[in-house]
C-alpha angles and dihedrals in degrees: 000000000000123000093252091046092051091049092048091052094051092044093053101033091109100048117182128232110298095006123128111225139188095270091051092054091044091052093048092049092050091047087059088059098255121147145156089291092057122112106199139184106202135199115186138183105200093197094056090072094062113228110357116196106232093013122225092351089064093050093049091045091053093047089051093046091054108031132061102219127007128197131179138166115269093183120176107204087168089081095060123116131184121223127218091249138357144151119337123253090021100141093247141100107230124218138079101320117202087233088067089070092057101035114129130220113251117251130173095246094047111132119242113262111274093247088064089066140238098279095067090049090051090052091049089062094054109111091227094049118118122203132193119232100236109140095226109004105046123154128211122212141176131191142056095306096043099105094045091045094051099037099085097059116119136160090260092048109031091162096059095110090058089046089056091048092051093048091050100055097264129163137227115228118197113188113188092334138094136231090276088087095035097122095185091072086076088065089060089049090052094047090048088060097254106155119234130232126242127241139175133224137183120250127173088254105040147327106284124215118208144159115271128195128237130261119295100203092102097050093104085079088077092065099096093044094058099034096108089057100049123105111197136199146151131240112185104316093333120107107216130192134187119203129176106251090227091056092055094045093046092049092050090051093050093048095049095045087053094046119012090207095053117131092018115128125242096224104126090209092055101107094190097055092039092054093043089054089049088053095051098034105032116193116261 
């Protein structure tokens, strides 16, 4: 048991009525079939559990106690800047965005953006955690495979850690969230040949340019295609599901090859999905 897991177990050993504790989460994860050999990318909504004794630290401790290697996005959208002009059909309105005035320079200890959630930031603070140096799409991992898993990320291939996970029999773990936040679906988009966008972020040395995946609001459409592979459970009030990463990626590839607009959302104000449709279905 890791130091954080041990602390979480002690801290939550006397859970109150209605509280979700360390042992509840450990039991739920093991019921999904996860173990010390598991390589897992996890997405968590802390509030979905109800009241968790010990908060995010308990969740992280339980994950580390059960799984072998964990990885989760630690994205820092606060570093993004928008140029006056750029490539066409790039899912972005160019010009001096107000966000440019408040954009922050990337630093290794920068917290993940608030929209990424409290659990990734808790994992970032763990002394054994490893983080990539991508200025906007960093990942944090902990466990015996963390270094190898993270090593391949580049500006051109920000999803490389998830590709490694997929190729090495990893799993996706969704805890109280839907496929709208299932980042590994983007690996399927990439394998199907869907071109990525381009974005820019501040670093102390320069403005970096890098590839950027599409929108994820339409990813719930993958649900039926992966249904046979999903192991479901419940921890507290949270619905949890474990899916083999390869099953998710393969399903996304098949859907997109059948329909180039698959998994795109239908929100008319979504610039990324609008421009992606324009790319694959140009106007006559």
